[in-house]
N, C-alpha and C positions, 0 to 999 in steps of 0.2 A: 795492206801489203799492196805493193804496186808492181804489177807484172804486165810485160809489154808484149805486143806481136811485132815480129820482124818481117819487114816486106823488101824484095828486091825490085827497084824501081827501074824498068826497062825503057825504051823509045816509046812505046804506045801500049805497055801493060805493066801489071804489077803483080808480082808471085809472091805467096806467104812462104816464107822461109821456115820460121818457128813461133811457137805459141808459149804464152805461160813463161816467157823469158825473165829471169831473176837476176843474172849477172852477165855483163858484156865485159870481154877482155879482149887485149892483143897479144898473140902469140906467134911468133916466128914471121910477124908482118900480116898476120890474118886475123879476121875477127872470131872470137869464139864466143857463142851464145850458149848459157846453160839455163834449162828450165827447171820449174820446182821439182822435178823428179829426178835432176840430175843428168838427164841426156845432154849432150853436147853436139851441138851443130857447128862446123869450121867453115868459114866462107873468107875468100880472097876477094874483099870488097873494102869500100872506103863509106864511112856514115855520112849521110847528107842531112838527116832531120832526125833529133829526138824529140818526141812530144811527150812529157811525163803527165799531162792533165789527159791527155786523149790515149795514153799507153801504147804508142806506136813507135816503131824504129825504122825509119826508110835508108836502105844501104843501096849503092851502085857497085855492080860487080866490075872488077877490073878485067 
C-alpha cells in the first residue's frame, strides 16, 4: 500500500498538511486529500510534485 504525506511548499518553509493519504481528487477547483481513516482535507492549491517512490506530495497554496 502506498500512502503519502502532503506538504504545502512556502517561500522558505514547508508545512505538513495531511498524512497517510490514500486518494487525491479535484472538487470545485480544490484538492481533496483523503487518508486511510476516511478523513478529508480540502486545500485551495496546485500540485507541484508527486513522488510515489518517496511517498510525498508537494502543493502550493493559491
